[in-house]
Each structure stands twice: as structure tokens, then as C-alpha cells.
C-alpha positions as CSV (number, residue, x, y, z in Angstrom):
1,M,-3.9,-8.6,4.2
2,K,-7.2,-8.7,6.2
3,Q,-5.9,-5.7,8.2
4,A,-4.9,-3.8,5.1
5,L,-8.5,-4.5,3.7
6,A,-9.8,-3.0,7.0
7,E,-7.8,0.1,6.3
8,A,-9.1,0.2,2.8
9,Q,-12.6,0.1,4.2
10,Q,-11.8,3.1,6.3
11,A,-10.6,5.0,3.2
12,F,-13.9,4.0,1.4
13,E,-15.9,5.4,4.3
14,K,-14.0,8.7,4.0
15,D,-14.7,8.8,0.3
16,E,-11.0,8.1,-0.5
17,V,-9.9,5.6,-3.1
18,P,-10.1,2.5,-0.9
19,V,-6.5,1.4,-0.6
20,G,-5.1,0.2,2.7
21,A,-1.7,-0.8,3.9
22,V,0.0,-2.3,7.0
23,V,3.7,-2.8,7.8
24,V,4.7,-5.9,9.7
25,V,7.9,-6.9,11.4
26,E,8.4,-10.1,13.3
27,Q,4.6,-10.9,12.9
28,R,3.7,-7.6,14.6
29,I,1.9,-4.7,12.8
30,I,3.9,-1.6,13.4
31,A,2.1,0.7,11.0
32,R,-1.4,1.0,9.5
33,A,-2.5,3.5,6.9
34,H,-5.0,4.2,4.1
35,N,-5.3,6.7,1.3
36,L,-5.7,10.3,2.6
37,T,-5.2,12.2,-0.7
38,E,-8.6,13.9,-0.5
39,Q,-8.6,14.6,3.2
40,L,-5.1,16.1,3.2
41,N,-5.4,17.6,-0.3
42,D,-2.0,15.9,-1.1
43,V,-1.4,13.7,-4.1
44,T,1.4,12.0,-2.3
45,A,-0.8,10.8,0.6
46,H,-1.1,7.3,-0.7
47,A,-1.6,4.4,1.8
48,E,1.9,3.1,1.1
49,M,3.6,6.5,1.7
50,Q,1.7,7.0,5.0
51,A,2.6,3.4,6.1
52,I,6.3,3.9,5.2
53,T,6.5,7.1,7.2
54,A,4.7,5.6,10.2
55,A,6.9,2.5,10.2
56,A,10.0,4.6,9.9
57,H,8.9,6.6,12.9
58,F,8.1,3.4,14.9
59,L,11.5,1.9,14.1
60,N,13.3,5.3,14.6
61,G,15.1,4.7,11.3
62,K,14.5,5.2,7.6
63,Y,15.1,1.6,6.4
64,L,12.5,-1.2,6.5
65,K,14.9,-4.0,5.8
66,E,13.1,-6.5,8.0
67,C,9.6,-5.4,7.2
68,T,6.7,-6.7,5.0
69,L,4.2,-4.2,3.5
70,Y,0.8,-5.6,2.8
71,V,-1.2,-3.3,0.5
72,T,-4.6,-3.8,-1.2
73,L,-3.5,-2.4,-4.6
74,E,-0.3,-2.7,-6.6
75,P,1.8,0.3,-5.7
76,C,2.2,3.1,-8.2
77,V,5.6,4.3,-9.5
78,M,5.9,7.0,-6.7
79,C,5.2,4.5,-4.0
80,M,7.4,1.8,-5.5
81,G,10.2,4.4,-5.6
82,A,9.8,5.1,-1.9
83,L,9.7,1.4,-1.2
84,Y,12.9,0.9,-3.1
85,W,14.6,3.5,-1.0
86,S,13.3,2.1,2.2
87,Q,14.9,-1.3,1.3
88,L,11.7,-3.1,2.1
89,K,12.2,-6.9,2.6
90,R,8.9,-8.0,1.3
91,L,5.9,-6.5,-0.6
92,V,2.6,-8.3,-0.7
93,F,-0.2,-6.8,-2.7
94,A,-3.8,-7.9,-3.5
95,A,-5.2,-6.4,-6.7
96,A,-3.1,-5.6,-9.8
97,D,-3.3,-2.1,-11.2
98,P,-2.8,-2.5,-15.0
99,K,-3.2,1.3,-15.6
100,R,-1.0,2.9,-12.9
101,G,0.9,0.0,-11.2
102,F,4.6,-0.1,-11.0
103,Q,4.8,-3.3,-13.1
104,Q,3.5,-1.6,-16.2
105,S,6.1,1.2,-16.0
106,G,9.1,-1.0,-15.8
107,V,10.1,0.3,-12.3
108,A,11.8,-2.4,-10.4
109,A,11.7,-3.3,-6.7
110,H,14.9,-3.1,-4.6
111,P,17.0,-6.2,-5.4
112,K,16.5,-7.6,-1.9
113,T,12.7,-7.1,-1.9
114,T,10.6,-10.1,-2.6
115,I,7.1,-9.6,-4.1
116,A,3.9,-11.6,-3.8
117,S,0.7,-10.6,-5.6
118,G,-2.9,-11.7,-5.8
119,V,-3.4,-12.2,-2.0
120,M,-7.1,-11.6,-1.4
121,A,-7.3,-9.8,-4.7
122,S,-11.0,-10.5,-5.2
123,E,-11.9,-8.7,-2.0
124,A,-9.7,-5.7,-2.8
125,E,-11.1,-5.5,-6.4
126,A,-14.7,-5.7,-5.2
127,L,-14.1,-2.7,-2.8
128,L,-12.4,-0.7,-5.6
129,Q,-15.2,-1.5,-8.0
130,Q,-17.9,-0.5,-5.5
131,F,-16.1,2.8,-4.9
132,F,-15.8,3.7,-8.6
133,K,-19.3,2.6,-9.4
134,R,-20.5,5.0,-6.7
135,K,-18.5,7.8,-8.3
136,R,-19.9,7.3,-11.8
């Protein structure tokens, strides 16, 4: 999660919502990403979507069956849908997103995906709060 937080910091420095993600397989990071929605002018350029694409390219395949995604904020419905189709093995997220997170919508993870939450949540929440305080 520390590496995902470093990605979130990069997003923060680019004036993007500070969300970062890394994909790990066999204790090796194979993809790193952060939000790029403003830079790319693309509402789908969330950290998770960028990480899924990078990991798929690295693996030369569309499924992430043996991968873990670490992300600093609970995935939204769009990202969770993509994670479902990727057949991700494990999802670990830091901060919950009670307004836009997948859990509030009733969207479920792939049946084979395990989920852990709250890992380094205070650090992720502090960065998000700092970002939005600066915006207001």
C-alpha cells in the first residue's frame, strides 16, 4: 500500500484526485498507476483502470487471476466492474468511499476475489482531505 500511496502523491502533485494503485503478482509490482482524468481529459482514467491495463499488457493477457490490486480509495462501480471482468484474485483498498464506492451500490466483486479494506486508511484519507481542502 505504501507504493500505491506514492502513486497517489504523484496524482496530488499533478492536481488530480489523489488515488494511486499498484498490481502485484508473486510479491512483484507489475503495474503502477494514479488518476489521470484531468490530464487525459478522460473520465475513465481512474488509477484502477490504468493499473488493470498496464498489468494486462505486462502479463500479455486480460485476466489478473493471480494478482492483487492495492488502491488507496475504494473502487467506484466502473472500476469494480472492470476488476470483476479481470477476475482479480485479491483487492486491498485503504480508504472507504461512502458516496461513490462500489459497496454502496450493491455491486459485487468476482466470486473468486477476496477483499481487504482499511489498510493505511488514515494516510490515504489525509491526502484526500488535503486535496479537497485545497480545492475549496
